[in-house]
C-alpha positions, 0 to 999 in steps of 0.5 A, a space after each residue: 328545623 335548620 336542616 329543613 331550611 339548609 335543604 330548601 336552600 340547596 333546592 333554590 338554584 334559580 330566580 323563579 324557584 327562589 321567588 316561590 320558596 321565599 314565602 315559605 321560609 319567611 313564614 318560619 323566620 318570622 315564627 322563629 325569631 329570624 328578624 331581630 326586634 327592638 321596641 317593635 321596630 325591625 332591625 336589618 339582619 346582622 349577617 347581611 348589613 354593614 353593622 348591628 342596628 342598621 335598619 336600611 342596610 343593603 346586603 353586600 354583593 358577595 352576600 346577595 345569595 338565596 339566603 340573603 334574599 330571603 332575609 332581606 324579604 323577611 325584614 321588609 315584611 316586618 318593616 311594612 314599607 320600603 326603607 329609606 335609601 332603598 336601591 333597585 334590589 330592595 324595590 325588586 325584592 319588596 314585591 314579594 312582601 305581603 303588603 306591597 301595593 295594598 290599599 292605604 288607609 285614607 284616615 291614617 295616611 292623611 293624618 297631620 298632612 296638608 291635602 296635597 298630592 306633593 312629592 312628600 305624599 307620592 314618595 309615602 305612597 310609593 313606599 308602600 307600593 302605591 303610585 298615588 296617595 289614597 283618595 282622602 274623601 268620597 267624591 260623587 263625581 268620580 263614583 262611575 270611573 273604575 277603582 280597580 287597580 291597574 296591572 302593576 306599573 313602575 313605582 318608587 324613588 327614580 322609577 326603580 322598577 317596583 310594581 306599584 299599583 293604582 286606579 283609573 279613579 285615583 288618577 282622575 281624582 288627583 288630576 281634577 283635584 290639582 287643577 281645582 285646589 291650591 298648588 304645592 309650593 314645590 310646583 309653584 317654584 317649578 313652574 316659575 323657574 321653568 318659564 322664567 329660565 326659558 324667558 331668560 334663555 330667549 332673552 339672552 340670545 336676543 341680546 346677542 343677536 341685538 334683536 327681538 323683545 326683552 320683555 319677560 311677560 312676552 317671552 313667557 306668554 305662550 306658557 302661562 295659560 297652560 300652567 294656570 289651567 293646571 293650577 298655577 296661581 296667576 299671581 306667581 307668573 306675573 312679569 315681576 314674579 318671574 323675574 324674582 323667581 329667576 333672581 333668587 334661583 340664580 342666587 341659589 346656583 351662585 351660592 352652590 357654585 362657591 361651595 365647589 373646588 376652586 377650578 370647578 367654581 371658577 368655570 361655574 361662575 364664569 358660565 353663570 355670569 355669561 348667561 344671566 341677563 340681570 345685574 350681577 348685583 342681584 346675584 352676588 350681593 345681599 338684597 336690600 329689605 325693599 328687594 326682599 319685599 318685592 321678591 315676596 309681593 306676589 306671594 302675599 297677593 296670593 295668600 291675601 286672595 286665598 284668605 278672601 276666597 275662604 280656602 281651608 286654613 291648613 293651606 294658608 298655614 302651609 305656604 307661610 311656613 314654606 315661604 318663611 313668612 309670618 302672618 303679620 306681614 301677610 295679613 297686617 290688618 289682623 294686628 291692626 284690628 
C-alpha cells in the first residue's frame, strides 16, 4: 500500500491535482492510522509539527509540499474544526474537509452560551465554516426568507479567505435579533468608545481653536440615534456614561504605555497627555470609591431596567460577570427584602 501512495505523490505535481487526490489519500490515512490519536483527540502529524503532541502546529515552509498538505488535511478532517492560531494555509486546506461549511446543531452550539451573536459565537461558527451562528429557534417571521446557503464567502479569523457559508435567513434573523435583544457588553463598549473618542477629538480641536461647544452630549448627538436604533442601550450613551467610558479607556491606554520600553513609553504618554481633555489625575491616579460608583451608574440603571422589563435572567447574569458587579450592589432591594 505504501508503494501506491508513493506513486500517487509522484503524480501530484500541481495544486489542482493535489486537491483532487487529497480525499482519496485522506481516506487511506484515516483507515490505516496515518493520524495519531490520544484519548479520541487527533494530534498533529509529528512529521510536520514542531514536536510531538502539538495539536495546532503548522508545517514548516520547507515541508509544505504535497505530502505535508495531505497529512494536514487528514488531521483537520479528524479535528473537526479550525485549530486555534490557524493561519492562511489552514483556512485554505480546511475547505477540503468533509465538515467545512456544514450546518451546526443549534442545541449543541448554544449549550452553555448566552444567546448573543457576539465575537465568541461568531468565531465558533467560523471555525466550522459558517459565517454566522446557527439560528437558535424557529421564528415564523423569517420562514418566507430563503435558507439556502450563499455562494461561499470569506470566513475565519482576520478574514483569512476560508470559504464560509451562510443564508439570507440567517443574516435577516441575526440583524433583527441584534436590534431587539440586549447587546453584548463588548459591543456596548465599542459603541461608547467610538462616540466618546469622536467627542474628545472635536473637543480637543475646539479647545485649540478657542471656539465651539465643550459639551459631550452635543458633540456626540449625531451618532447616538443610530446606535440606539442598532440596539445600544440609551443609558450607555448618556453624557456622563460617555465621559466615564472615555476616562476608563484612557486609563487602559496609559497602563499599556507604562509597560512599553522607556523611549516608546515616553513618546506614548506624551501623546496621550497632549490629546486628553479631562484632568490628568483621572488618567494617572487611583479612582476614589465615589468615582467608581459614578462610572458604573449607567450599568446599574440599565440592569435595573432589564429586570423591570423581565428580560431573560441569563443576560443579567452575563452582564454582572462582564462588568464585575455584584447582584447586591445592582439590586440592593433584594438584600433588604
